[in-house]
C-alpha positions as CSV (number, residue, x, y, z in Angstrom):
1,M,5.9,10.8,16.1
2,L,5.3,10.9,12.4
3,N,3.7,14.1,11.2
4,L,1.6,14.5,8.0
5,D,3.4,17.7,7.1
6,T,6.9,16.4,7.3
7,T,6.6,12.7,6.2
8,V,7.7,11.3,2.9
9,L,7.2,7.7,1.7
10,V,10.1,6.2,-0.2
11,V,9.5,3.0,-2.2
12,V,12.8,1.2,-3.0
13,D,13.3,-1.1,-6.0
14,V,10.3,-3.5,-5.9
15,Q,11.1,-4.8,-9.3
16,G,11.0,-7.8,-11.7
17,K,11.9,-11.4,-10.8
18,L,14.0,-10.3,-7.9
19,A,10.9,-9.0,-6.1
20,T,9.4,-12.5,-6.3
21,L,12.4,-14.0,-4.7
22,M,12.0,-12.0,-1.4
23,H,11.1,-13.8,1.8
24,E,7.3,-13.9,2.2
25,H,6.9,-11.8,-1.0
26,E,3.1,-12.0,-1.2
27,S,2.6,-10.3,2.2
28,L,5.4,-7.9,1.4
29,F,3.6,-6.8,-1.8
30,D,0.3,-6.5,0.0
31,N,1.8,-4.3,2.7
32,I,3.7,-2.1,0.3
33,V,0.5,-1.5,-1.8
34,T,-1.4,-0.8,1.4
35,M,1.2,1.7,2.5
36,V,1.1,3.4,-0.9
37,K,-2.7,3.6,-0.8
38,G,-2.6,5.0,2.7
39,A,0.0,7.6,1.8
40,R,-2.2,8.7,-1.1
41,L,-5.3,9.0,1.1
42,L,-3.2,11.0,3.6
43,D,-1.6,13.1,0.8
44,I,1.9,12.2,1.8
45,P,4.6,12.7,-0.9
46,I,5.8,9.4,-2.5
47,I,9.2,8.9,-4.1
48,W,9.4,5.7,-6.2
49,L,12.8,4.2,-7.0
50,E,14.0,1.7,-9.6
51,Q,17.4,0.2,-9.6
52,V,18.8,-0.3,-13.1
53,P,15.4,-1.3,-14.5
54,E,16.9,-2.4,-17.9
55,K,18.6,-5.2,-15.9
56,L,16.3,-5.8,-13.0
57,G,13.0,-5.2,-14.7
58,D,10.1,-2.9,-14.0
59,T,8.3,-2.4,-10.8
60,I,5.8,-5.2,-10.1
61,P,2.5,-4.5,-11.8
62,E,0.3,-4.3,-8.6
63,L,2.5,-1.6,-7.2
64,A,3.2,0.2,-10.5
65,D,-0.6,0.5,-10.9
66,E,-0.9,2.3,-7.6
67,L,2.0,4.6,-8.6
68,S,0.8,5.4,-12.1
69,D,0.5,9.2,-11.3
70,F,4.3,9.2,-10.5
71,S,7.4,8.6,-12.4
72,P,10.1,6.4,-11.0
73,V,13.5,7.8,-10.1
74,R,16.0,5.5,-11.8
75,K,19.3,4.8,-10.0
76,T,22.5,2.8,-10.1
77,S,23.8,3.5,-6.6
78,F,22.6,1.2,-3.9
79,S,21.8,4.1,-1.7
80,A,19.1,6.4,-3.2
81,C,21.0,9.3,-1.8
82,G,23.7,8.6,-4.4
83,E,21.2,9.6,-7.1
84,P,21.0,13.4,-7.5
85,A,17.4,13.1,-8.9
86,F,16.3,11.4,-5.6
87,M,17.9,14.0,-3.4
88,S,16.3,16.8,-5.5
89,A,12.9,15.1,-5.3
90,L,13.3,14.6,-1.5
91,E,14.3,18.2,-0.9
92,Q,11.3,19.4,-3.0
93,T,8.9,17.7,-0.6
94,G,10.3,19.6,2.4
95,G,9.9,16.4,4.4
96,R,12.4,15.5,7.1
97,Q,10.8,12.2,8.2
98,V,11.3,9.4,5.7
99,L,9.3,6.1,5.8
100,L,11.3,3.4,3.9
101,T,9.7,0.4,2.2
102,G,11.0,-1.9,-0.5
103,I,13.9,-4.3,-1.2
104,E,16.4,-5.5,-0.4
105,T,16.5,-4.6,3.3
106,H,20.2,-5.4,3.7
107,I,21.4,-3.5,0.6
108,C,19.4,-0.6,-0.9
109,V,17.1,0.0,2.0
110,Y,19.9,-0.2,4.5
111,Q,22.3,2.0,2.6
112,T,19.6,4.6,1.9
113,A,18.7,4.7,5.6
114,M,22.3,5.2,6.6
115,D,22.8,8.0,4.2
116,L,19.5,9.7,5.1
117,L,20.4,9.5,8.8
118,A,23.9,11.0,8.1
119,G,22.0,13.8,6.3
120,G,20.0,14.7,9.3
121,Y,16.7,13.0,8.3
122,E,14.6,11.0,10.6
123,V,14.2,7.5,9.2
124,E,11.5,4.9,10.0
125,V,11.7,1.5,8.3
126,L,8.4,-0.3,7.7
127,V,9.4,-3.8,8.9
128,D,6.4,-5.5,7.3
129,A,7.0,-3.7,4.0
130,V,10.7,-4.5,3.5
131,S,12.4,-7.8,2.7
132,S,15.4,-9.6,1.5
133,R,15.9,-13.0,-0.2
134,T,16.6,-14.5,3.3
135,L,15.0,-13.7,6.6
136,Q,18.5,-13.6,8.2
137,S,19.6,-10.8,5.9
138,K,16.5,-8.8,6.6
139,E,16.8,-9.3,10.4
140,V,20.5,-8.3,10.5
141,A,19.8,-5.2,8.4
142,L,16.8,-4.2,10.7
143,D,19.0,-4.7,13.8
144,K,21.8,-2.7,12.4
145,M,19.6,0.2,11.2
146,S,17.9,0.3,14.5
147,A,21.2,0.3,16.4
148,L,22.4,3.2,14.2
149,G,19.4,5.4,14.7
150,A,16.6,4.3,12.4
151,D,13.2,3.7,14.0
152,L,11.2,0.5,13.2
153,T,7.5,0.6,12.6
154,T,4.8,-1.2,10.7
155,V,2.4,-0.1,8.0
156,E,-0.6,-0.1,10.4
157,M,1.3,1.7,13.1
158,A,2.6,4.4,10.7
159,L,-0.8,5.1,9.2
160,F,-2.5,5.4,12.5
161,E,0.3,7.5,13.9
162,L,0.0,9.9,11.0
163,M,-3.8,10.3,11.5
164,K,-3.4,10.9,15.2
165,S,-7.1,10.4,15.9
166,A,-10.3,8.6,14.7
167,D,-11.5,12.1,14.0
168,A,-9.1,12.3,11.0
169,P,-11.2,12.8,7.8
170,Q,-9.4,9.8,6.2
171,F,-9.9,7.5,9.2
172,R,-12.6,5.2,7.7
173,D,-10.8,4.9,4.3
174,V,-7.5,4.1,6.0
175,A,-9.0,1.7,8.4
176,R,-10.6,-0.2,5.5
177,L,-7.2,-0.7,4.0
178,I,-5.9,-2.4,7.1
179,K,-8.8,-4.9,7.4
């Protein structure tokens, strides 16, 4: 089970025109923004990544607005774990459970998940908050990540799992995000 004290949200490369080419990109954007808002309400650390932004563009505005208190970690490797600044930021959180969201599922999300698992982290992929240009690429990546040890979850499931109870002080605010 996810735990508030050990969970970190990682937002992978939701940038520029590429982001708009993702399968079902509108619901993808809504779900990522909901997860970020929920993580903020629950005080979960967030690490925001951008893949060569000078080429791919900036993070989409609706997401960047929610992350305005953070600075993106810029990377060139497909796996975030290939970027020392990411690994440093992750280690500083003290978290060992990583929730992954972003694009593309079969490239940067997949490679990050595999490297995190190899590094002893627990990985949960938010299936409704990741995407690829094609549904087939997304599905193959989710199948492979699951088979190799990543857990699959949804935004709503993760948020409620983190709260554990309707007695959580953030319950009403988080519930409003889901509706």
